[in-house]
C-alpha positions as CSV (number, residue, x, y, z in Angstrom):
1,N,5.7,26.9,-16.5
2,C,4.4,25.4,-13.7
3,Y,3.1,27.0,-10.6
4,L,0.7,26.2,-7.7
5,D,-2.4,28.2,-7.6
6,F,-5.3,27.8,-5.7
7,T,-7.8,29.5,-8.0
8,P,-10.2,26.9,-9.5
9,D,-9.7,26.3,-13.3
10,A,-6.2,27.8,-13.0
11,P,-3.7,26.4,-15.1
12,G,-0.6,24.8,-13.4
13,V,-0.2,22.5,-10.1
14,R,-3.4,21.4,-8.6
15,A,-3.4,21.3,-4.6
16,G,-6.0,20.6,-1.5
17,I,-5.3,20.8,2.3
18,F,-8.1,19.3,4.0
19,D,-9.0,19.5,7.5
20,T,-10.4,16.1,9.3
21,S,-12.5,14.5,11.2
22,Q,-13.9,10.9,12.2
23,S,-15.0,8.4,14.6
24,G,-16.2,5.0,14.9
25,T,-16.9,3.5,11.6
26,D,-18.1,6.8,10.1
27,A,-16.2,7.7,6.8
28,P,-14.0,10.7,7.0
29,V,-15.2,14.3,6.8
30,L,-12.8,16.3,5.0
31,V,-13.3,20.0,5.1
32,A,-11.3,21.7,2.5
33,A,-9.0,24.9,3.9
34,K,-7.9,25.6,0.2
35,S,-8.1,23.8,-3.0
36,S,-8.1,24.1,-6.3
37,L,-8.7,20.2,-7.2
38,A,-11.4,20.0,-9.8
39,A,-13.7,18.3,-7.3
40,A,-13.7,17.5,-3.2
41,P,-12.3,13.8,-2.7
42,T,-14.8,11.3,-1.4
43,A,-13.7,9.7,1.6
44,T,-14.6,5.8,2.9
45,Y,-13.9,4.2,6.1
46,I,-12.5,0.7,5.1
47,G,-11.5,-0.9,8.5
48,A,-10.0,0.2,12.1
49,G,-7.5,3.1,11.3
50,Q,-7.8,2.4,7.1
51,Y,-9.5,5.3,5.0
52,E,-9.7,5.7,1.4
53,L,-10.0,9.0,-0.8
54,A,-11.3,8.8,-4.1
55,G,-11.0,11.7,-6.5
56,D,-8.8,12.5,-9.6
57,F,-5.3,11.4,-8.5
58,P,-3.5,10.1,-11.6
59,V,-0.5,7.9,-10.9
60,G,2.9,9.3,-11.3
61,K,1.3,12.7,-11.1
62,T,-0.1,12.7,-7.2
63,V,1.8,13.4,-4.1
64,C,0.2,13.5,-0.9
65,F,1.0,13.5,2.9
66,C,-0.7,14.2,6.2
67,T,0.5,16.0,9.1
68,V,1.0,14.2,12.5
69,P,-0.9,16.0,15.2
70,Y,0.5,16.5,18.7
71,D,0.3,13.2,20.3
72,A,1.1,13.5,24.3
73,N,1.9,9.6,24.1
74,L,4.4,10.2,21.1
75,G,2.5,6.7,19.5
76,W,0.3,8.3,17.1
77,S,1.5,7.9,13.2
78,C,-0.3,8.2,9.6
79,S,0.9,6.8,6.2
80,V,-0.7,7.9,3.1
81,Q,-0.1,7.0,-0.5
82,V,-1.4,6.7,-4.0
83,T,-2.4,3.4,-4.2
84,G,-4.1,3.1,-7.6
85,L,-5.5,5.0,-10.4
86,N,-7.7,8.0,-8.6
87,T,-7.5,6.1,-5.1
88,I,-5.4,7.6,-2.3
89,S,-4.9,4.9,1.0
90,I,-4.7,6.7,4.3
91,Q,-3.7,4.3,7.4
92,T,-3.4,5.7,10.8
93,F,-1.7,4.0,13.5
94,A,-1.1,4.2,17.6
95,N,1.9,2.8,18.8
96,D,2.7,1.0,15.3
97,V,-0.7,-0.6,15.6
98,A,-4.0,-0.1,13.6
99,S,-5.6,3.0,15.0
100,D,-8.7,2.4,16.9
101,D,-11.4,4.0,14.5
102,T,-10.6,7.7,15.1
103,M,-9.1,9.9,12.9
104,S,-7.8,12.9,14.7
105,S,-9.5,16.2,14.2
106,E,-5.8,17.9,14.1
107,Q,-4.9,16.0,11.2
108,H,-4.5,17.6,7.8
109,I,-4.5,15.8,4.5
110,Y,-2.2,17.7,1.4
111,I,-2.8,16.5,-2.2
112,T,-1.0,17.7,-4.9
113,V,-1.4,17.1,-8.6
114,L,1.1,17.9,-11.2
115,P,-0.2,18.8,-15.0
């Protein structure tokens, strides 16, 4: 049986929903809205619109995505992918160009880790 459980240390699928905030060259701040991950991911600023999350994210067992907040200009987007053992890469864009060092405070990162 495989089920989603937000209770830490419960068997099954692990998941986390994180609210984000970030500006300038600061690393994103992730605040867990809900999480049963073994530990909170650590965020790093890489470059304009580029961020990295480190945590227990096994390749082939981790699914991640981000929500796209309302954008009056209809030009903001986000790409999230598992890029290596225990690493998730986040790229934000404004009108298809790397974002200007500001991750939307309305963005949410969803991470699911299969058993």
